[in-house]
C-alpha positions in Angstrom: 91.6 132.2 115.6 90.7 129.7 112.9 88.7 130.7 109.9 85.5 128.8 109.2 86.7 127.0 106.1 90.3 126.3 107.3 91.9 123.0 106.4 92.2 120.4 109.1 95.6 118.9 109.9 96.1 115.9 112.1 99.5 116.3 113.8 101.1 113.0 115.1 104.1 113.6 117.3 105.1 111.7 120.5 107.2 114.5 121.9 104.7 116.8 123.7 106.8 119.9 123.4 107.5 119.5 119.7 103.8 118.6 119.1 102.7 121.8 121.0 105.0 124.0 119.0 103.8 122.5 115.6 100.2 122.9 116.7 100.7 126.5 117.8 102.4 127.3 114.5 99.6 125.7 112.4 96.9 127.4 114.4 98.7 130.7 114.0 98.6 130.0 110.3 94.8 129.5 110.7 94.6 125.8 110.2 92.3 123.6 112.3 94.5 121.1 114.2 93.8 117.7 115.7 96.5 116.2 117.8 97.7 112.6 118.4 100.6 111.6 120.7 101.2 108.4 118.8 100.0 106.0 116.1 97.2 104.4 118.2 95.6 107.8 119.0 96.1 108.8 115.3 94.3 105.7 114.1 91.4 106.3 116.4 91.1 109.8 115.1 91.3 108.6 111.5 88.6 106.0 112.1 86.2 108.7 113.1 84.1 109.2 110.0 82.6 112.4 111.3 86.0 114.1 111.3 87.2 115.8 108.1 91.0 115.7 107.8 92.8 117.4 104.9 96.4 116.4 105.9 98.2 114.1 108.3 101.6 115.4 109.5 103.4 112.6 111.3 106.8 112.2 112.9 108.7 109.3 111.3 110.2 108.1 114.6 107.2 107.1 116.6 107.2 104.4 119.3 105.2 101.2 118.7 104.5 101.9 115.0 106.6 104.3 113.0 105.3 107.0 110.8 105.6 105.1 107.6 103.6 102.1 109.0 101.0 104.6 110.3 100.8 106.3 106.9 100.1 102.9 105.2 97.3 102.2 107.6 96.0 105.8 107.3 95.7 105.3 103.6 93.7 102.1 104.0 91.2 104.2 106.1 91.4 107.4 104.0 92.9 106.5 100.6 93.4 110.0 99.3 94.7 111.5 102.6 97.8 113.7 101.9 100.7 112.6 104.2 103.6 114.9 105.4 106.4 113.2 107.3 108.5 115.2 109.6 112.0 113.8 110.3 115.4 114.9 111.5 116.8 112.6 108.8 114.6 113.8 106.0 117.3 113.4 103.3 117.8 109.7 104.2 114.2 108.5 104.5 112.4 107.0 101.5 108.8 108.0 101.1 106.2 107.0 98.5 106.0 109.3 95.5 102.6 110.6 96.6 103.7 111.5 100.1 105.8 114.4 101.3 108.6 115.1 103.8 109.9 118.1 105.8 113.2 118.1 107.6 113.4 118.9 111.3 114.1 121.4 112.5 112.0 123.5 110.2 111.1 127.2 110.2 107.6 128.5 110.4 107.9 129.7 106.8 109.1 126.3 105.6 106.2 124.6 107.4 103.7 127.1 106.0 105.1 126.8 102.4 105.2 122.9 102.6 101.6 122.6 103.9 100.2 125.1 101.4 102.0 123.4 98.5 100.4 120.0 99.6 96.9 121.4 100.2 97.0 123.6 97.0 
């Protein structure tokens, strides 16, 4: 059950099971969640000016356009959008200073703490 003033997180993950688990956890933590199964769907969501999005959490290893390319385009559409990359290779990926990364697999507590630290 989401609270009326919950932050909205766009989750971009091509693996349906992983996406479902992340969405379930974030909803359990009372965030509003939007889902995208890849970069194209994420960009369509980001282009919708009627949607308020507080954070985009994206897998790095997406087909067609990887998470870093998606983040670059997302920032052209929404310049101040916080970005959280999820990666099984978190220690080896380079992310811009103003973006964040969480290593897969992560615990519910790790995800909660990372998201709350980003959103303030």
